[in-house]
Structure formats: structure tokens, C-alpha cells
C-alpha positions in Angstrom: -5.2 -45.5 25.9 -3.5 -42.1 25.5 -6.3 -40.6 27.3 -5.4 -42.8 30.5 -1.9 -42.2 30.0 -1.9 -38.9 29.9 -4.2 -37.7 32.6 -2.0 -39.3 35.4 0.1 -36.7 37.6 3.3 -38.2 37.2 2.8 -38.5 32.9 1.9 -34.7 33.0 4.6 -33.6 34.8 7.3 -35.8 33.2 6.0 -34.8 29.7 6.5 -30.8 30.3 9.8 -31.6 31.5 10.3 -33.2 28.6 9.1 -30.7 26.5 10.7 -27.9 28.1 14.1 -29.8 27.6 13.7 -30.4 24.1 12.7 -26.6 23.3 15.6 -25.4 25.3 18.1 -28.1 23.7 17.1 -27.0 20.1 17.2 -23.4 21.3 20.7 -24.0 22.6 21.7 -26.0 19.4 20.5 -22.5 17.4 22.6 -20.6 19.7 19.6 -18.4 20.6 19.5 -19.6 24.5 22.3 -21.1 26.4 20.0 -23.8 28.1 23.4 -25.7 28.9 26.6 -26.2 27.5 25.9 -29.5 25.9 22.1 -30.2 24.6 22.7 -33.6 24.1 20.7 -35.1 27.4 18.0 -32.5 26.9 17.3 -33.3 23.1 17.3 -37.3 24.2 15.0 -37.2 26.9 12.9 -34.9 25.5 12.8 -36.8 22.2 11.9 -39.9 24.4 9.1 -37.8 26.1 7.7 -36.7 22.7 8.1 -38.9 20.0 9.1 -42.5 21.6 6.7 -42.4 24.8 3.4 -42.0 22.6 4.4 -44.4 19.8 5.3 -47.2 22.3 2.0 -46.6 23.6 0.2 -46.6 20.5 2.1 -50.1 19.4 1.4 -51.6 23.2 -2.4 -50.9 22.7 -2.4 -52.3 19.1 -0.4 -55.5 20.2 -2.8 -56.0 23.0 -5.8 -55.7 21.2 -4.5 -57.6 17.9 -3.7 -60.5 19.8 -6.5 -61.0 22.3 -9.4 -62.2 20.1 -11.8 -61.5 22.7 -11.2 -57.9 22.6 -12.1 -57.7 18.9 -15.5 -59.5 18.8 -18.4 -57.8 20.1 -19.2 -57.8 23.7 -22.4 -58.1 25.6 -23.0 -56.4 29.2 -26.1 -57.3 31.0 -26.4 -55.8 34.8 -28.5 -56.7 37.5 -28.3 -55.5 41.1 -25.6 -57.1 42.3 -23.4 -58.3 39.4 -22.5 -57.7 35.8 -22.1 -60.5 33.3 -20.0 -60.0 30.5 -20.6 -62.5 27.1 -18.5 -62.6 24.1 -18.2 -65.1 21.3 -15.7 -67.2 22.9 -16.2 -66.6 26.7 -18.7 -65.5 29.7 -17.9 -64.1 32.9 -19.7 -62.8 36.0 -18.5 -59.9 38.4 -20.3 -59.2 41.6 -20.7 -55.3 41.6 -19.3 -55.2 45.1 -16.3 -56.8 44.1 -15.1 -53.9 41.6 -12.0 -51.9 42.3 -14.0 -48.6 40.7 -16.8 -47.6 38.3 -15.3 -44.3 36.2 -17.1 -42.2 33.4 -15.0 -40.5 30.9 -16.4 -38.5 28.1 -17.2 -41.7 25.7 -16.8 -44.6 28.1 -17.3 -46.2 31.4 -14.5 -48.0 32.7 -15.4 -50.8 35.2 -12.2 -51.7 37.0 -12.1 -55.4 38.1 -8.4 -54.4 39.7 -6.2 -51.5 39.5 -4.9 -52.4 36.0 -7.7 -54.4 34.4 -10.7 -52.6 33.3 -14.0 -53.3 30.8 -14.7 -50.5 28.5 -18.0 -49.6 27.8 -18.9 -47.0 25.1 -21.3 -44.7 25.5 -22.3 -44.6 22.2 -24.1 -47.7 22.6 -26.5 -46.9 25.5 -29.6 -45.3 25.5 -30.3 -42.6 28.1 -31.9 -44.9 30.5 -28.7 -47.4 30.4 -26.4 -44.1 31.3 -28.3 -43.2 34.2 -28.4 -46.5 35.5 -25.0 -47.2 35.1 -24.1 -43.6 36.6 -26.0 -45.0 39.8 -24.3 -48.4 40.4 
């Protein structure tokens, strides 16, 4: 989730501003720099970006994972020329490949988006070289 969050342009931009503000606030408190006369806002915003945002991402992802038993079990994917079948211990679904929002390849994962916010994560560690090639061709 960190990778998906911190690769977006706005998140990177806000993070850089937060880090600069936090460092500027610290330097102002230490009387090394006069970044601004009252460093309170800079320190609060910087602390939020540096500490609160990553912690909230972690706990949100953990809560989503632990509250959804379907995510915790083994998930099996089967691909045909025109559809993807997904099976777990308590569910089965079918998605037409022409209905996918987008397919994205990351360093360790394939993400098959059903919509802008919903994706199936497929670990590359569990795939053979032939399966990797087939997924790239979709």
C-alpha cells in the first residue's frame, strides 16, 4: 500500500513539502534558521506527513486485510483468452478481461484493476516464467 500511495505525484509533492517544513521548523526552534517566526504549523504539518500519514496507511491496510477473510485465504487465478476466474475458499468470481479497468506490472506484483479503486494482486513469486509472459501479453 505504501508503494501505491507514494508513487502518486500529489503524494510525493505533499511529502516533500512536509519534510521541508518539518526540517525548517526544527531549524527555527534550534535558532539555526529563521524559517518562520512561529514554527508550530510547519512542525504540525511536517509531523502529519512524516509520521501520521504512513501510520494511518499501515493501520488502514492491516484493518482491511484482517477484516476480510477472503483476502487471508489462498486465492487461485485462472486465465482464458477472454476472462479471468478467481477462486478462494468461500468465493468464486469471473471477470471478462475486456472489462478490466487496467493491468499494471510492478516489481513483485501484477495488479489487475476491476475499477479505479479495486484491484486483484497477483504475486510474481508464485508464477512460472511462462505465466509471467502470458500475463504481460494480456
